[in-house]
LUMVEX-240124 format. One line per field, with one value per residue: chain; residue in one letter; residue number from 1; z, x, y of N, C-alpha, C, O, CB in turn. Coordinates in steps of 0.02 Angstrom, whole numbers, plus 50000, padded with zeros to 5 digits. Atoms other than C-alpha are relative to their C-alpha. Glycine has a CB too. Layout:
// residues N
chain	[A_...]
res	[A_...]
n	[NUM_...]
nup	[Z_...]
neast	[X_...]
nnorth	[Y_...]
caup	[Z_...]
caeast	[X_...]
canorth	[Y_...]
cup	[Z_...]
ceast	[X_...]
cnorth	[Y_...]
oup	[Z_...]
oeast	[X_...]
onorth	[Y_...]
cbup	[Z_...]
cbeast	[X_...]
cbnorth	[Y_...]
***
This chain:
// residues 64
chain	[A_A_A_A_A_A_A_A_A_A_A_A_A_A_A_A_A_A_A_A_A_A_A_A_A_A_A_A_A_A_A_A_A_A_A_A_A_A_A_A_A_A_A_A_A_A_A_A_A_A_A_A_A_A_A_A_A_A_A_A_A_A_A_A]
res	[M_A_V_M_D_E_E_A_G_P_R_R_R_Q_V_L_E_K_P_R_F_D_G_W_D_V_G_Q_L_Q_E_Y_I_A_E_L_Q_A_E_I_A_R_A_E_I_A_I_S_A_R_N_D_H_R_A_A_A_E_A_F_F_K_K_G]
n	[1_2_3_4_5_6_7_8_9_10_11_12_13_14_15_16_17_18_19_20_21_22_23_24_25_26_27_28_29_30_31_32_33_34_35_36_37_38_39_40_41_42_43_44_45_46_47_48_49_50_51_52_53_54_55_56_57_58_59_60_61_62_63_64]
nup	[50055_49974_50024_50031_49977_50053_50029_50033_50072_50031_49982_50054_49994_49972_50041_49960_50005_50025_49961_50033_49973_49983_49930_49973_50008_50030_49952_50002_50064_49994_49955_50039_50048_49962_49983_50062_50017_49954_50021_50062_49981_49969_50055_50037_49959_50008_50068_50000_49963_50042_50055_49972_49988_50065_50028_49961_50019_50068_49998_49967_50045_50066_50022_50046]
neast	[49952_49932_49954_49941_49935_49962_49954_50037_50005_49942_49991_49977_49929_49989_49956_49947_49987_49932_49972_49953_49934_49967_49980_49979_49929_49986_50021_50073_50017_49981_50049_50062_49990_49999_50070_50033_49975_50030_50070_49997_49984_50061_50046_49973_50013_50071_50008_49972_50045_50059_49979_49990_50066_50030_49965_50021_50069_49999_49972_50049_50057_49976_50023_49955]
nnorth	[50004_50002_49948_50031_49978_49968_50048_50054_49990_49968_49930_49957_49984_49934_49959_49973_49928_49989_49944_49954_50013_49936_49995_50065_50013_50066_50051_50006_50032_50070_50031_50005_50055_50063_50014_50022_50067_50048_50009_50039_50069_50027_50013_50057_50060_50014_50026_50068_50044_50012_50044_50067_50029_50015_50058_50058_50016_50026_50066_50044_50012_50018_50066_50034]
caup	[50940_50975_50960_50840_50906_50809_50779_50708_50535_50410_50458_50342_50307_50410_50306_50374_50410_50312_50430_50375_50397_50419_50581_50603_50637_50566_50724_50719_50535_50572_50715_50601_50469_50601_50657_50477_50446_50602_50540_50368_50450_50551_50392_50303_50447_50432_50244_50270_50399_50281_50138_50251_50302_50122_50067_50208_50160_49975_50017_50129_49996_49848_49749_49661]
caeast	[49228_49410_49540_49680_49855_49970_50087_49949_49937_50060_50131_50156_50338_50396_50470_50638_50668_50819_50925_51020_51204_51245_51341_51375_51555_51640_51608_51422_51415_51507_51388_51239_51311_51341_51158_51098_51211_51143_50965_51011_51087_50926_50822_50937_50917_50727_50737_50848_50729_50581_50677_50726_50544_50488_50621_50571_50388_50427_50535_50398_50264_50373_50302_50405]
canorth	[45561_45519_45655_45607_45617_45731_45585_45474_45551_45620_45786_45930_45965_46111_46250_46297_46478_46538_46641_46793_46766_46951_46969_46783_46738_46583_46483_46519_46470_46307_46269_46301_46184_46049_46063_46047_45897_45812_45840_45772_45617_45593_45604_45480_45356_45372_45342_45189_45117_45138_45058_44912_44886_44893_44768_44650_44660_44633_44482_44410_44427_44382_44239_44109]
cup	[50030_49969_49972_50030_49942_49964_49958_49924_49972_50019_49939_50012_50024_49955_50045_49988_49978_50036_49956_50034_50017_50074_50031_49991_49973_50046_50000_49935_50002_50045_49964_49950_50036_50019_49939_49980_50046_49980_49936_50017_50031_49946_49959_50037_49992_49931_49997_50036_49959_49942_50025_50012_49934_49969_50036_49980_49929_49999_50030_49951_49930_49983_49954_50034]
ceast	[50070_50042_50062_50063_50038_50046_49965_50000_50063_50003_50021_50073_50007_50048_50052_50009_50072_50029_50043_50067_50039_50015_50020_50075_50009_49978_49925_49978_50017_49952_49934_50005_49998_49928_49962_50023_49971_49927_49996_50013_49938_49949_50023_49989_49926_49986_50025_49954_49938_50017_50011_49933_49967_50032_49979_49930_49999_50029_49950_49944_50020_49978_50053_50054]
cnorth	[50005_50056_49966_50031_50031_49952_49947_50007_50032_50073_50039_50016_50071_50038_50032_50074_50010_50060_50045_49992_50064_50000_49934_49993_49928_49944_49989_49966_49925_49962_49989_49943_49933_49980_49975_49930_49947_49986_49959_49927_49967_49982_49939_49935_49981_49970_49927_49951_49984_49954_49929_49966_49980_49937_49936_49978_49970_49929_49949_49981_49980_49929_49970_49968]
oup	[50071_49910_50006_50040_49885_49904_49921_49889_50008_50023_49894_50069_49997_49937_50095_49931_50009_50025_49905_50095_50040_50115_50089_49939_49967_50023_50002_49936_49978_50031_49972_49942_50010_50016_49943_49960_50023_49985_49928_49988_50017_49951_49938_50006_49987_49924_49969_50012_49958_49924_49990_49997_49929_49944_50005_49972_49916_49962_50008_49949_49886_50023_49917_50003]
oeast	[50084_50035_50092_50068_50031_50058_49997_50006_50108_49952_50054_50094_49977_50101_50036_50007_50118_50009_50070_50071_50096_49971_50041_50102_49961_49950_49902_49932_49978_49935_49903_49958_49969_49911_49923_49982_49957_49904_49952_49982_49925_49917_49982_49976_49910_49946_49991_49944_49915_49977_49994_49925_49936_49997_49971_49916_49963_50004_49947_49922_49978_49984_50087_50096]
onorth	[50048_50072_49924_50091_50009_49959_49910_49957_50051_50108_50013_50027_50117_50012_50065_50098_49981_50117_50024_49991_50061_49989_49933_50011_49890_49894_49932_49925_49884_49905_49936_49904_49885_49921_49927_49889_49891_49929_49918_49882_49908_49930_49898_49884_49922_49924_49884_49895_49927_49911_49881_49907_49927_49894_49884_49919_49921_49887_49892_49924_49970_49882_50005_49937]
cbup	[49948_49986_50057_49924_50031_50028_50055_50025_49984_49923_50057_49996_49933_50072_49961_49986_50067_49922_50058_50004_49952_49980_50038_49965_50067_49985_50069_50006_49942_50026_50063_49964_49963_50062_50028_49942_50004_50073_49991_49952_50051_50049_49954_49985_50075_50010_49948_50034_50067_49974_49968_50066_50038_49952_50004_50075_50003_49955_50042_50062_49997_49996_49964_49950]
cbeast	[49988_50032_50018_49999_50040_50041_50040_49929_49941_49997_50053_49957_50037_50026_49960_50066_49986_49999_50041_49974_50040_49955_49944_49962_50038_50075_50023_49967_50037_50072_49990_49985_50067_50043_49966_50014_50076_50003_49965_50055_50059_49970_49993_50074_50017_49958_50038_50069_49979_49971_50065_50039_49955_50008_50076_50004_49956_50042_50064_49971_49957_50078_49931_50027]
cbnorth	[50057_49932_50051_50009_49940_50058_49966_49999_50043_49992_50008_50065_49989_49996_50055_49963_50037_50011_49973_50075_49959_50061_50029_49941_50010_49994_50018_50069_50034_49994_50042_50066_50010_50007_50063_50050_50000_50027_50068_50027_49998_50050_50061_50009_50013_50064_50043_50000_50032_50067_50027_50004_50050_50060_50010_50014_50063_50045_50000_50034_50062_50006_50005_50046]
***
């Protein structure tokens, strides 16, 4: 029996740990926000790519 690669199937969404901001200075908070914004941008790129693929497939199979 073949072992499935972790990347082969859908992954469960990882629950983000919500840090406590007690003791964080402004710079640390800004760095944390920048990291989150980068991750959001990465997710938006993935969404855009999936939408582009879907639109291409729909255009290819469109009848009429």
